[in-house]
C-alpha positions in Angstrom: -106.7 122.4 4.8 -106.2 118.7 5.4 -103.6 117.7 7.9 -100.7 115.6 6.6 -97.6 114.4 8.4 -95.1 115.5 5.7 -95.3 117.6 2.5 -93.5 117.4 -0.8 -93.4 120.4 -3.2 -93.5 119.0 -6.8 -95.0 122.2 -8.3 -93.7 123.0 -11.8 -92.5 119.5 -12.5 -93.9 117.5 -15.4 -94.4 113.8 -15.8 -92.7 111.6 -14.6 -91.0 113.8 -12.0 -93.9 114.2 -9.5 -94.0 110.3 -9.2 -90.2 110.1 -9.1 -90.0 112.7 -6.3 -92.9 111.1 -4.4 -91.2 107.7 -4.5 -88.1 109.2 -2.9 -90.0 111.3 -0.4 -92.3 108.5 0.9 -89.2 106.5 2.0 -88.8 109.1 4.8 -92.5 108.8 5.9 -93.4 106.5 8.7 -95.8 103.6 7.9 -99.4 104.7 8.3 -98.6 108.4 8.0 -99.8 110.8 5.3 -97.7 112.5 2.6 -99.1 115.6 0.9 -97.7 116.1 -2.6 -98.2 119.6 -4.1 -98.2 119.5 -7.9 -99.2 121.5 -10.9 -99.1 118.8 -13.5 -102.7 117.7 -14.2 -101.6 114.2 -15.1 -100.1 113.7 -11.7 -103.6 112.8 -10.3 -103.8 109.6 -12.4 -100.1 108.9 -12.2 -99.8 109.2 -8.4 -103.0 107.2 -7.8 -101.8 104.4 -10.1 -98.3 104.4 -8.6 -99.6 104.4 -5.0 -101.9 101.5 -5.7 -99.2 99.5 -7.5 -96.8 99.6 -4.6 -99.2 99.2 -1.7 -99.8 102.8 -0.5 -103.3 104.2 -0.1 -104.1 107.1 -2.4 -106.6 109.1 -0.3 -107.5 111.7 -2.9 -106.8 115.2 -4.3 -107.9 118.6 -3.5 -107.4 121.3 -6.1 -106.7 124.8 -4.8 -106.2 127.5 -7.5 -103.8 125.8 -9.9 -102.2 123.5 -7.3 -103.2 119.9 -6.8 -102.8 118.7 -3.2 -102.5 114.9 -3.4 -102.7 112.8 -0.2 -101.0 109.4 0.1 -101.0 107.2 3.2 -97.9 105.1 3.4 -98.8 101.4 3.3 -97.9 99.0 5.9 -98.7 95.4 6.9 -102.2 96.3 8.2 -104.1 93.4 6.4 -101.9 90.8 8.0 -102.1 91.9 11.6 -104.0 89.5 13.8 -107.0 91.0 15.6 -107.1 90.3 19.3 -109.8 92.6 20.8 -112.6 90.3 21.7 -115.7 92.6 21.4 -116.4 93.3 17.8 -119.4 94.3 15.7 -119.9 94.3 11.9 -120.2 97.4 9.8 -123.9 96.6 9.3 -124.6 96.5 13.0 -123.3 100.0 13.8 -126.1 101.6 11.8 -128.8 100.2 14.1 -127.0 100.9 17.4 -126.8 103.9 19.6 -123.4 105.1 20.6 -120.4 107.0 19.3 -118.6 106.0 16.2 -114.9 106.7 16.9 -112.8 107.0 13.7 -109.2 106.5 14.5 -107.8 106.9 11.0 -105.5 109.8 10.1 -107.1 113.2 9.7 -106.6 113.1 5.9 -108.3 109.7 5.6 -111.2 111.0 7.7 -111.6 114.1 5.6 -111.8 112.2 2.3 -114.7 110.1 3.6 -116.2 109.1 7.0 -119.5 107.9 8.4 -121.8 110.9 9.2 -121.6 111.8 12.9 -118.3 109.9 13.5 -115.8 111.5 15.8 -112.3 111.8 14.5 -109.4 111.1 16.9 -106.4 109.6 15.1 -104.9 106.6 16.8 -101.7 108.5 17.5 -103.7 111.2 19.5 -106.1 108.9 21.3 -104.3 108.6 24.6 -103.8 112.3 24.9 -107.5 113.1 23.9 -109.2 110.2 25.9 -111.0 112.7 28.1 -113.1 113.7 25.1 -114.9 110.3 25.3 -117.7 109.3 27.7 -117.0 106.0 29.5 -120.7 105.4 30.0 -121.5 105.5 26.2 -121.1 102.6 23.8 -118.1 103.4 21.5 -117.7 101.8 18.1 -114.1 102.1 17.0 -113.4 102.1 13.3 -110.4 102.5 11.0 -109.6 101.4 7.4 -109.3 97.7 7.9 -109.9 96.9 11.6 -106.3 96.8 12.8 -105.8 100.3 14.2 -109.3 100.2 15.7 -108.4 96.9 17.3 -105.4 98.6 19.0 -107.6 101.6 19.9 -110.3 99.4 21.4 -107.6 97.6 23.5 -106.3 101.0 24.7 -109.8 102.2 25.7 -110.5 99.0 27.6 -107.2 99.3 29.5 -108.3 102.9 30.4 -111.6 101.7 32.0 -114.0 101.9 29.0 -116.2 98.9 29.2 -118.6 99.5 26.3 -116.1 99.4 23.5 -116.5 97.5 20.2 -114.0 97.1 17.3 -115.9 97.5 14.0 -114.9 94.9 11.4 -113.9 94.9 8.6 -113.6 98.8 8.6 -114.1 101.7 6.3 -112.4 99.9 3.4 -115.6 97.8 3.0 -118.1 100.5 4.0 -121.0 100.6 1.4 -123.1 103.3 3.1 -123.1 107.0 2.7 -120.0 109.0 3.5 -119.4 112.5 4.5 -116.4 114.5 3.2 -114.7 117.5 4.7 -112.5 118.7 1.8 
């Protein structure tokens, strides 16, 4: 199953209770983390997606397992307003024609709902602990949703001695190519 940071059980509740419970539960979720909401109300799919969008959270998607809907919502933050500071960048269009590793630093649930084929998933929060999985001699194209987490990840890699690191801008939010899902 898809990894989430927290889980809310809203099974057996009818509209509007899944949204009401989600509003309350997401206040305990850290910005950028993913809340999984378990629900049986079929209308919760549209309700939660609309609510998340209206308040600035990212509705990642839903997986249906038996009669239970697993909704994934990434708590919004100020990502779009963060200033980018890593100097080596490439555009989304450029990564398709280059050799190297595409490193996706979004949360596991974001990656599962759609990523560039062949990309390696290492969430930003795990990057330092898993840095040995990366080859310092390869070009690495770091991508996230908007270019902000990838900016921080590129800076971290450069500090750790990686010299062929590029932040991909603007990020998966604007990706128009094919995506691979793992749900």
